[in-house]
N, C-alpha and C positions, 0 to 999 in steps of 0.2 A: 254307810257302805255295807254291803253284804260280804260276809267272810268267804274266802275261796274254799274249795273242797279240801285242800291241804290243811288250811287253818281249822276247818270243821273237824277233820280227822284228829289233828293235834289236840284240839280242845276236848273232844270226846274221850280220847285215850288219856289225856292228862287228868280229866275228871275221874275216870276209872282208876287210875293210879292213886290219886289222892284218897278216894273212898276205900281202896283196898288197904292203904297204909294207916289210915286214921285209927282203926280199932286195934292195931298191933301194940304190944307192950312198948312203953316209952323207952327209947334208947337215944341218947344225944338229943336232938331237937326234931325228931321225925314228925310229931304232931303239928308243930309250928310250920314246917316246910310244906307238909301235906295241906294245911289250911290255906297257905299262900297259893299253892298250886291249884286248889279247888276254886278259890276266888278268881284267879287269873283265867282258869279254864272257862268258868261261867261267863266272865266278861268277854272273852274271845268268842264264845258261842253266841253272845248277844250282839256281836258285830263291832266290838271295840278293838281297834287295831293296836292300841297302845299296850294291850295285855299280852301280845305275842312275846316281846322280849322278857317280860316278867315271868311268863310261863316257862320260857327256855331256861332262865336263871334258876327257877324253882326246880325244873327237871334235872338240871346239873347238880344242884344241891341234894335232891332226893336220891339220885344215883350214887353220889358220894357217901350218903348215909346208909344206903341199903346194900350195896354190893358186898361190904364185909360181912353183913349178916347172912347173905346168900351163899357166899363162897368160903369165908374164913371161919365163921362161927355157925354152928347148927341152930336154926330157929327152934324154939321150945316145943312146937307142935306142928302137926301137918297143916292145920289151918293157917298158922303163922307163916309157914314155908310158902303156902299158896299166896298169901297176902304179899309177901316179899317179892315173889316172882311176878305177880301181877303188877306190883308197883314198879319194878324194873322194866317190864315189858311196856307198860303204859308211858313211862318216862322216855323211852328211847326215841319215839318220833319227834319229841321236842328237841333232841340233840340233832336230828336230821335237819331241822329248821334253823340250825345255828347260823348258817350263812345269811339267811333271810332276816334273822332277828338282830344281827349286828347293826345294820343301817337303821333299823327301827329304834334300837336302843340309843344310837348316836343322836337321832332326831329327837327322841324323847328327852334326853339329857341336855343336848346342846342347842336345840331349836333347829336352825337350818345349818347343818354342819357341812364342812368342806370334804373333799376327797381324802385329805390327810387325816381328818378327824375320824372318818370311817375306818381307815387303816388302823389308827391307834385304838379305837374301840374294839375292833375285831381282834387285835393282838392282845389287848387286855382281857377280853373274854376267853381267849384260848389259854392264856397264862393262868387265869383264875380257875378255869375248869380243870386244868392239869393239876394244879395245887390241891384243889378241893377233892378231886377223885383219888389222888395219890396220898393224901394226908393220913388215911387209916393205916397205911403200910409203915409209917414212921412211929406210930404209937405202939 
């Protein structure tokens, strides 16, 4: 199956975000999340629909790791600041695809899920996202 235009856009911007974040100084697990994002973006660009939920989860994790560096702590240099901002901007379209990724994630994990399973997966994604993004505030 060919990816839709939205999936192509999400894949390209996810790849840009991953490539912008990989050379940054290591804080928490940014290289690992950026690598997962890059692999998922390349798989999505190759037409693999299973990569969309993984890309969205990696985008959520990347935003959770990067936003404190962009807004709470000053990046060490101008190039690092540009990398952080590119990483955040490239990860945002994945968040927009959140509603589309929840059923795909339910299908990926559960096979042929019911409507109730879609609801639980969407609720779990929302809760996980909120916890992941808000966790730097507690530290």
